[in-house]
C-alpha positions as CSV (number, residue, x, y, z in Angstrom):
1,M,76.2,78.9,98.7
2,L,77.8,76.9,96.8
3,R,77.2,77.5,92.5
4,F,77.7,74.6,90.2
5,F,77.0,73.7,86.9
6,E,76.5,70.2,84.8
7,E,78.0,70.0,81.0
8,N,78.7,67.1,78.8
9,Y,79.6,65.1,82.2
10,I,81.9,67.9,83.8
11,C,80.6,69.3,86.8
12,H,81.9,73.3,87.5
13,I,82.3,74.5,90.6
14,I,82.7,77.6,91.6
15,I,83.8,78.6,95.0
16,D,83.5,82.3,95.8
17,S,83.3,84.8,99.4
18,S,79.6,83.2,99.5
19,F,81.3,79.7,100.2
20,E,80.2,78.4,103.9
21,E,81.7,75.9,105.8
22,S,77.9,73.8,105.3
23,D,78.7,73.6,101.7
24,I,81.7,71.2,102.2
25,K,79.1,68.5,102.3
26,S,77.5,69.7,99.4
27,L,81.1,69.7,97.5
28,E,82.1,66.0,98.5
29,G,78.4,65.2,97.6
30,L,79.5,66.6,94.1
31,F,82.8,64.5,93.8
32,N,80.6,61.7,94.5
33,K,78.8,61.7,91.8
34,E,79.7,60.0,88.0
35,Y,81.4,62.6,86.3
36,A,84.2,62.6,83.9
37,E,85.4,65.9,85.4
38,W,85.5,68.7,87.5
39,L,86.5,72.1,87.1
40,V,86.9,73.9,90.9
41,E,86.8,77.3,90.3
42,F,88.1,80.0,92.5
43,N,86.2,83.3,92.1
44,A,88.3,86.0,93.2
45,I,89.0,84.9,96.6
46,Y,92.8,85.2,97.9
47,A,92.0,82.2,100.4
48,V,90.0,78.9,100.9
49,D,89.6,77.0,103.7
50,A,91.6,73.9,105.1
51,A,89.0,72.3,105.4
52,V,88.2,72.5,101.3
53,I,91.7,72.0,100.6
54,Q,91.8,68.5,103.1
55,L,88.9,67.3,100.8
56,L,90.5,68.3,97.2
57,Y,94.1,66.6,98.6
58,N,92.2,62.8,99.0
59,E,90.0,63.6,96.1
60,I,93.0,64.4,93.8
61,F,95.7,62.4,95.4
62,I,94.3,59.6,96.7
63,K,90.8,58.6,94.7
64,K,92.8,60.0,91.5
65,K,90.0,62.3,90.0
66,E,89.9,64.4,87.3
67,I,89.8,67.5,89.1
68,V,90.9,70.8,87.3
69,L,91.6,73.8,90.0
70,K,91.6,77.7,88.5
71,A,92.3,80.4,90.6
72,H,91.6,84.1,90.1
73,K,94.3,85.2,92.0
74,E,97.7,84.7,91.9
75,R,98.4,85.0,95.9
76,L,95.5,81.7,96.2
77,S,97.3,80.1,93.3
78,Y,100.8,80.7,94.7
79,Y,99.8,78.9,98.3
80,L,98.2,76.0,97.0
81,H,100.8,75.6,94.4
82,K,103.2,75.3,98.0
83,L,100.9,72.6,99.0
84,G,101.0,70.7,96.0
85,F,98.2,71.6,93.9
86,A,98.5,72.5,90.2
87,T,96.2,75.7,89.2
88,N,95.8,77.0,85.9
89,A,95.6,80.6,86.5
90,F,92.6,82.2,85.3
91,M,93.1,84.2,81.7
92,Q,91.3,87.6,82.5
93,E,90.9,90.1,80.5
94,K,93.9,92.7,79.8
95,K,92.9,95.4,82.1
96,H,93.2,98.9,81.3
97,I,95.6,100.5,83.5
98,V,94.5,104.3,83.5
99,D,97.7,106.5,82.2
100,A,96.9,109.4,84.9
101,Q,99.7,111.4,83.9
102,S,98.5,111.5,80.6
103,I,95.0,113.0,81.3
104,E,94.5,116.4,80.0
105,I,90.7,117.0,79.9
106,V,88.0,115.8,82.2
107,L,84.5,115.7,80.6
108,V,81.6,115.4,82.8
109,G,78.2,114.0,81.1
110,G,75.2,113.7,82.7
111,S,71.1,114.9,82.9
112,A,69.6,117.8,84.9
113,D,69.8,115.4,88.4
114,S,73.7,115.5,87.7
115,S,73.6,119.2,88.9
116,E,74.4,119.0,92.1
117,K,77.2,116.7,91.7
118,I,78.7,119.1,89.2
119,L,78.3,121.9,91.1
120,E,80.4,120.2,94.4
121,I,83.2,118.7,91.1
122,V,83.5,122.7,90.1
123,Q,83.6,124.1,93.8
124,H,86.3,121.3,95.2
125,T,88.5,120.2,92.7
126,S,91.3,121.8,91.8
127,L,92.2,122.5,87.6
128,E,95.5,124.0,86.9
129,N,96.4,121.5,84.8
130,L,93.2,120.3,83.4
131,S,90.4,121.3,81.4
132,L,86.9,120.8,82.6
133,V,84.1,120.4,80.2
134,I,80.5,119.6,81.3
135,I,77.7,118.2,79.1
136,Q,74.6,118.2,80.7
137,H,71.3,117.2,79.3
138,Q,69.0,120.5,79.8
139,Q,65.2,120.7,80.9
140,S,64.6,124.0,80.3
141,E,64.3,126.5,77.1
142,G,65.4,129.7,76.6
143,V,69.0,130.8,77.6
144,S,71.3,129.5,80.5
145,K,72.8,130.9,83.7
146,F,74.4,127.7,84.7
147,D,77.5,129.4,83.9
148,T,76.7,132.5,86.7
149,V,75.8,129.7,89.0
150,L,79.0,127.8,88.7
151,Q,81.3,130.5,88.7
152,A,80.0,131.5,91.9
153,Y,81.6,128.3,93.3
154,T,85.0,128.7,91.9
155,N,88.0,130.6,91.0
156,Y,88.5,129.4,87.8
157,K,87.2,130.8,84.9
158,V,83.5,129.3,83.7
159,S,81.8,129.8,80.3
160,Y,79.9,128.4,77.6
161,A,81.4,126.7,75.1
162,K,82.0,128.8,71.5
163,D,82.6,127.8,68.3
164,F,86.3,127.6,67.2
165,Q,87.4,128.4,70.6
166,T,90.6,127.1,72.4
167,I,90.6,125.1,74.8
168,K,92.8,126.1,77.4
169,K,93.9,124.4,81.1
170,G,92.4,126.2,84.0
171,H,89.2,126.9,82.3
172,I,85.9,125.6,82.8
173,Y,83.2,124.8,79.6
174,I,79.7,124.1,79.5
175,A,78.0,122.8,76.2
176,P,75.2,125.3,75.1
177,Q,71.7,124.6,75.1
178,N,70.4,123.1,71.7
179,K,74.3,122.0,69.9
180,H,76.1,119.2,69.9
181,L,79.5,119.8,71.3
182,L,82.6,118.3,69.5
183,V,86.0,118.9,69.4
184,E,88.5,119.6,66.4
185,D,92.4,120.2,66.6
186,G,92.3,121.5,70.0
187,H,89.4,123.7,69.3
188,F,85.1,123.3,70.5
189,V,83.0,123.0,67.5
190,L,79.5,123.5,67.9
191,S,77.0,121.4,65.6
192,D,73.2,121.9,64.8
193,A,72.9,118.0,63.8
194,P,69.5,116.7,64.4
195,K,68.9,115.2,68.3
196,Y,70.6,112.0,69.2
197,N,69.4,109.5,71.5
198,F,66.7,112.5,72.3
199,A,68.9,114.4,73.2
200,K,71.0,118.1,72.0
201,P,73.4,118.1,73.3
202,S,73.9,114.5,73.3
203,L,76.9,112.9,75.6
204,S,77.4,110.1,72.9
205,L,78.7,112.6,70.0
206,S,80.8,114.5,72.6
207,Y,82.3,111.0,73.7
208,A,83.2,109.9,70.2
209,S,84.4,113.4,68.9
210,F,86.6,114.0,72.2
211,S,87.6,110.3,72.8
212,H,88.8,110.4,68.6
213,Y,91.2,113.8,69.5
214,Y,92.4,113.5,72.5
215,K,92.7,109.3,72.8
216,K,94.5,108.5,76.5
217,S,94.6,112.1,77.5
218,L,91.0,111.6,77.7
219,L,88.6,111.0,81.2
220,V,84.6,110.6,80.9
221,I,82.8,110.7,84.1
222,Q,79.6,109.6,83.6
223,E,77.0,111.3,86.1
224,C,73.5,110.4,87.0
225,G,70.9,110.9,84.4
226,Y,68.0,109.4,82.4
227,L,67.9,107.5,79.4
228,N,71.0,105.8,77.5
229,D,72.9,108.6,76.3
230,G,76.5,108.6,76.3
231,V,76.6,104.5,77.1
232,D,76.9,103.6,73.5
233,K,80.1,105.1,73.2
234,L,81.7,103.6,76.3
235,T,83.2,100.9,74.0
236,M,84.6,103.4,71.1
237,L,86.1,105.4,74.8
238,R,87.9,102.0,75.7
239,E,89.3,101.6,72.1
240,N,90.4,105.1,71.7
241,G,93.0,104.7,74.8
242,S,90.1,106.7,77.2
243,N,89.3,106.6,80.8
244,I,86.0,105.9,82.4
245,I,84.9,106.8,85.6
246,L,81.2,105.9,86.8
247,Q,79.4,107.8,89.4
248,E,78.1,105.6,92.2
249,K,74.4,104.7,91.4
250,S,73.3,104.7,95.2
251,E,74.0,108.8,94.9
252,C,71.7,109.2,92.0
253,E,68.3,109.7,91.9
254,A,68.0,109.3,88.7
255,N,70.4,106.1,88.1
256,A,69.4,104.9,84.4
257,M,72.6,106.2,83.0
258,V,74.8,104.7,85.4
259,L,72.9,101.3,85.6
260,N,73.1,101.0,81.5
261,A,76.8,101.6,82.0
262,L,77.5,99.1,84.7
263,H,75.8,96.4,82.6
264,E,78.1,97.2,79.6
265,G,81.0,97.0,81.4
266,V,83.2,99.4,80.4
267,Y,85.0,101.7,83.2
268,D,87.8,101.9,85.0
269,Y,86.1,102.8,88.4
270,V,83.0,103.1,90.0
271,L,83.4,105.9,92.9
272,K,81.1,108.1,95.0
273,L,81.0,111.7,94.4
274,K,84.2,112.3,97.0
275,G,85.9,109.6,95.0
276,I,85.8,111.7,92.2
277,L,86.7,114.8,93.3
278,S,90.1,113.1,95.0
279,Y,90.7,111.9,91.7
280,I,90.5,115.0,89.8
281,N,92.8,116.5,92.5
282,F,95.0,113.8,92.5
283,L,95.5,114.5,88.2
284,D,95.8,117.6,88.8
285,K,98.6,117.1,90.9
286,K,102.2,117.2,90.0
287,H,104.0,115.5,92.4
288,T,108.1,115.2,92.8
289,E,109.1,111.4,92.4
290,N,110.3,112.0,96.2
291,E,106.7,113.2,97.1
292,C,104.9,110.6,95.4
293,L,105.6,108.1,98.2
294,Q,104.5,110.5,101.1
295,Y,101.8,111.2,99.4
296,L,100.5,107.4,98.4
297,L,100.8,106.2,102.4
298,E,98.6,109.6,103.3
299,E,96.2,108.6,101.0
300,I,96.1,104.8,101.5
301,Q,95.8,105.9,105.6
302,K,92.9,108.0,104.6
303,I,91.5,105.9,102.2
304,Y,91.6,102.8,103.5
305,G,93.1,103.1,107.0
306,Y,96.1,101.6,106.8
307,D,98.9,103.5,108.2
308,F,102.8,102.5,106.3
309,R,103.5,106.3,106.8
310,Y,106.4,105.7,109.7
311,Y,107.7,102.2,107.8
312,H,111.2,102.3,106.2
313,H,110.6,104.5,103.2
314,E,113.6,102.0,101.5
315,M,111.7,98.7,102.3
316,L,108.1,100.6,100.5
317,E,109.7,101.8,96.9
318,R,110.9,98.3,96.8
319,R,108.1,97.2,97.3
320,L,106.0,99.3,95.2
321,Q,108.3,99.0,92.8
322,A,107.9,95.2,92.8
323,F,103.8,95.6,92.8
324,M,104.4,98.1,89.5
325,I,106.6,95.4,87.8
326,K,104.0,92.6,88.6
327,N,101.1,94.4,87.2
328,R,102.8,96.0,84.1
329,I,102.2,99.8,85.7
330,S,104.9,101.9,83.8
331,S,104.8,105.2,85.7
332,I,104.4,106.0,89.7
333,K,101.5,108.3,89.3
334,N,99.5,105.7,87.1
335,G,100.5,103.1,90.2
336,I,99.2,105.6,92.6
337,G,96.0,106.2,90.6
338,A,95.1,102.2,90.7
339,I,96.1,101.8,93.9
340,L,93.9,104.3,95.6
341,F,91.0,104.1,93.2
342,N,90.6,100.4,93.0
343,T,90.5,98.5,96.0
344,I,91.8,95.0,93.6
345,E,95.0,96.9,93.2
346,F,95.2,97.9,96.8
347,K,94.8,94.4,98.1
348,K,98.1,93.3,95.5
349,L,100.0,96.2,97.4
350,L,98.9,95.0,100.7
351,L,100.5,91.9,100.4
352,E,103.3,92.6,98.7
353,L,103.7,94.8,102.3
354,S,103.1,92.5,104.2
355,I,106.5,91.0,106.3
356,N,106.4,87.3,105.0
357,V,109.7,86.2,105.9
358,T,109.5,83.3,109.1
359,E,110.4,79.8,109.9
360,F,109.3,77.3,112.3
361,F,112.1,77.6,115.4
362,R,113.4,80.8,113.7
363,N,116.7,81.8,116.0
364,P,116.6,78.2,117.8
365,H,118.8,79.6,121.0
366,I,115.6,82.0,121.5
367,Y,113.2,79.0,121.9
368,K,115.8,77.2,124.0
369,E,116.0,80.0,126.6
370,L,112.3,80.8,125.9
371,Q,111.6,76.9,127.5
372,A,114.1,77.8,130.6
373,I,111.5,80.8,131.1
374,L,108.6,78.7,131.5
375,T,110.1,76.4,134.0
376,S,111.9,78.7,135.9
377,S,109.6,81.9,136.0
378,Y,106.4,80.4,135.5
379,K,107.2,77.3,137.3
380,H,104.0,77.3,138.6
381,R,102.0,78.9,136.4
382,K,99.7,76.5,134.0
383,N,97.7,79.3,132.1
384,L,99.8,81.2,130.0
385,K,98.6,84.2,127.4
386,L,101.6,84.7,124.6
387,W,100.8,86.6,121.9
388,S,102.4,86.2,118.8
389,A,102.8,90.0,117.3
390,G,102.9,90.0,113.3
391,C,102.5,86.4,113.1
392,S,102.7,85.9,109.1
393,S,102.0,82.5,107.8
394,G,101.7,81.3,111.7
395,K,104.7,79.6,112.2
396,E,106.3,81.1,115.2
397,A,103.0,81.0,117.1
398,V,102.6,76.9,116.3
399,S,106.3,77.0,117.8
400,L,105.5,78.8,120.6
401,A,103.0,76.0,121.5
402,I,105.3,73.5,120.6
403,I,107.5,74.6,123.5
404,L,104.8,74.9,125.7
405,D,103.6,71.6,125.3
406,S,106.8,70.5,125.8
407,V,107.0,72.1,129.3
408,Q,103.4,70.6,130.0
409,K,101.9,74.1,130.0
410,L,100.3,74.4,126.7
411,D,96.8,72.5,128.0
412,K,95.9,76.0,130.3
413,S,97.5,78.4,127.9
414,I,96.0,80.4,125.1
415,I,98.2,82.4,122.3
416,Y,96.7,85.1,120.6
417,A,98.3,85.4,117.0
418,T,97.9,88.6,114.8
419,D,98.7,90.0,111.6
420,F,97.1,93.3,109.5
421,N,96.5,91.3,106.6
422,K,93.5,89.4,106.6
423,T,94.8,87.1,103.9
424,V,97.6,85.9,106.0
425,V,95.7,85.5,109.0
426,A,93.5,83.7,107.1
427,E,96.6,81.5,105.4
428,A,98.0,81.0,108.9
429,K,94.2,79.8,110.8
430,N,94.7,76.9,108.3
431,G,97.8,75.4,109.2
432,L,99.1,74.1,106.3
433,Y,102.3,74.1,105.3
434,S,104.7,72.9,102.8
435,L,107.0,69.8,103.3
436,E,110.1,72.0,103.0
437,A,109.1,74.2,105.9
438,L,109.0,71.1,108.3
439,Q,112.6,70.3,106.9
440,K,113.4,73.5,107.7
441,A,112.1,72.9,111.3
442,E,113.8,70.0,112.0
443,E,116.9,71.7,110.3
444,N,117.0,74.6,113.1
445,L,115.8,71.9,116.2
446,K,119.2,70.4,115.2
447,T,121.6,73.5,115.8
448,S,119.9,73.8,119.1
449,T,120.0,71.6,122.2
450,L,116.3,71.1,122.2
451,S,115.1,67.7,122.6
452,L,111.6,67.3,120.4
453,S,109.9,65.0,118.1
454,L,108.1,67.1,115.7
455,E,106.3,64.0,114.8
456,H,103.9,64.5,117.5
457,Y,102.7,68.1,116.5
458,F,102.4,67.5,112.5
459,S,100.1,65.1,110.1
460,K,102.1,64.6,107.0
461,N,101.1,63.5,103.4
462,A,102.6,63.1,100.6
463,H,102.3,66.8,99.6
464,F,102.5,68.7,102.6
465,V,102.0,68.5,106.5
466,S,99.0,69.9,108.7
467,I,99.4,71.0,112.3
468,Q,97.6,68.7,114.8
469,Q,94.4,69.7,116.4
470,F,95.7,70.1,120.2
471,I,97.5,72.3,118.5
472,K,95.4,74.6,116.4
473,E,92.5,75.2,119.0
474,K,95.2,76.8,121.3
475,I,96.1,79.7,118.6
476,L,93.3,82.5,118.4
477,Y,94.2,84.1,114.7
478,F,92.8,87.7,114.1
479,E,93.5,90.9,112.4
480,H,95.6,94.2,114.4
481,N,97.5,96.6,113.2
482,L,100.9,97.5,114.9
483,A,100.6,100.5,113.5
484,T,97.1,101.8,114.7
485,D,95.3,99.4,117.1
486,S,95.6,99.6,120.9
487,S,96.5,97.0,123.8
488,F,93.7,94.7,123.7
489,N,94.8,92.1,126.7
490,E,97.7,91.3,129.5
491,F,100.3,88.6,128.3
492,D,102.6,86.6,130.2
493,I,105.2,86.6,126.6
494,I,104.8,88.6,123.2
495,V,106.9,87.8,120.9
496,C,107.6,90.0,117.5
497,S,110.7,88.6,115.3
498,N,112.0,90.8,113.3
499,V,109.2,93.4,112.7
500,L,110.3,96.5,114.3
501,I,113.4,96.7,111.9
502,Y,110.8,97.7,108.8
503,F,109.5,100.8,111.0
504,E,111.0,103.9,111.5
505,E,112.1,105.3,115.3
506,A,109.1,106.6,115.9
507,L,106.7,104.3,114.9
508,Q,109.2,101.3,116.8
509,K,108.9,103.6,120.0
510,R,104.5,103.5,119.4
511,V,104.8,99.6,119.3
512,I,107.5,99.0,122.3
513,D,104.9,101.6,124.2
514,L,102.0,98.9,122.8
515,F,103.8,96.2,124.2
516,Y,104.7,97.6,127.5
517,D,101.1,98.1,128.2
518,S,100.2,95.2,127.2
519,L,102.7,93.1,129.4
520,K,101.8,91.7,132.9
521,F,104.7,93.6,135.2
522,G,107.5,90.9,135.0
523,G,106.2,89.4,131.6
524,Y,108.7,89.1,129.1
525,L,109.3,90.8,125.1
526,I,111.1,88.7,123.1
527,L,112.5,90.9,119.5
528,G,114.2,89.0,116.2
529,E,118.0,88.7,115.6
530,R,118.9,92.1,114.2
531,E,116.6,93.8,116.8
532,L,117.2,95.7,120.0
533,L,115.2,97.6,122.7
534,H,115.3,101.5,122.1
535,R,117.6,103.1,124.8
536,D,114.4,105.1,125.7
537,F,113.4,101.7,127.1
538,N,116.4,100.9,129.7
539,A,114.1,101.9,132.9
540,K,111.0,100.3,131.6
541,F,112.9,96.4,130.5
542,E,115.7,94.3,131.9
543,R,117.8,92.6,129.0
544,Y,117.8,88.6,129.7
545,K,121.1,86.7,129.2
546,Q,122.6,89.5,126.3
547,T,119.8,88.4,124.0
548,Q,117.0,89.5,122.3
549,I,114.5,88.4,125.4
550,Y,113.5,91.6,127.6
551,K,111.7,91.2,130.8
552,K,109.2,94.1,131.7
553,L,110.0,95.5,135.4
554,A,107.4,96.6,138.0
């Protein structure tokens, strides 16, 4: 659904994930109205449809309208820039990066409804290098036995906090009933002050005291509960550099506390209980630098389902370092925390890990050999199935379509183009490329004896080129992960250029097996110029003319 606001002859248009194909007409209608200026804001999206881009080109560069583009995401801004559009980066409030390696104390606050969550935290988290403090509103009067209950679920010492007691790591402390729990110089202070926010102990008073003393070494976990206690001190926590996790509201029977905290908007993560347990265990671990990357890869596979464990670690380390520099993250542990517990940061890393180096007709001699194969081995075949695996921006798939058309085999053929990255796939579907990309295609063709006129396949304007519709409709783009997904069709030709070089040997073998199972007998596998088929597959493939083309043997 298209959203827009009108003010002082300016039309502010917001395009986000709710934007649909039917909204194009509405967008066009807004541009036809008499405004002095239009502000088009791309709200938290990484890609935009080709129809929107074509419309913007017409309005900005042909009709010369005053249209300002703002993009929240750097990736989208970069993509639009390549196509000739100027964008204003959306100035977001400086984000708070959790200093995970500095956290020493975890303070859990909630009311009676949080008891089960607290029990799970006590039972399933490691506290070798942390202290756990529980501040909970109590329903019953008299002496509580919550320490005895919790002690049955953990080997760590559980006790009610005592006045002037030194806070130690590996201990679990509970705020006593009818006392406010404060801290001073690393010792507990029990206060008899009146109720605050109708509560004693009060989360608000504890949050303020602990935050003032521990600053960035404090993590507050706002659990389930009634009323508003604690919420009024979240801004103070942030000002002191302390860290805040909110319990996911759907897991709370009494959710007023977390709803009010969400409304306040001051927090680092909103996690389900499983995520909270994982985060505390992550904080408690002391990984060596060599162990950090493997831990990150294992957890990415568990949490997000992407498996990078068998990619070359040198490449992964470079991409992780680039991610950290761009996002001003100072330590590997802080980077791991951001990636594993914030899906936005993970998406940023995913874009860093995507292999997006490609060109039209890269390795031109291969396309010349492919043209020969199409006119010999497939001389009497009109309907072919091809797979461009790890398609990136789609240039390889487009090149394949052009070669098929050059030998009159495109009409009844189909090309499947896949990549594991959703944003990359969306960009490839658009079929829009820079003028420089077309120029490079022409240069590549000059180095071969292929006689092709690219004007037939591209529509060109002053800022970018688009693939002709008869080419686009023959390419099907979708997500597929070579590291984890299975075969999905039977192909005559598979092309996977310069992807295997980023994989360790075990994953290379897994992928080649996948390609073997996906090829028809007698089908062809085409690899990149720096890739050779592993010797274990010598009996399954026959190399074609000492090139990077391999024929599947029966």
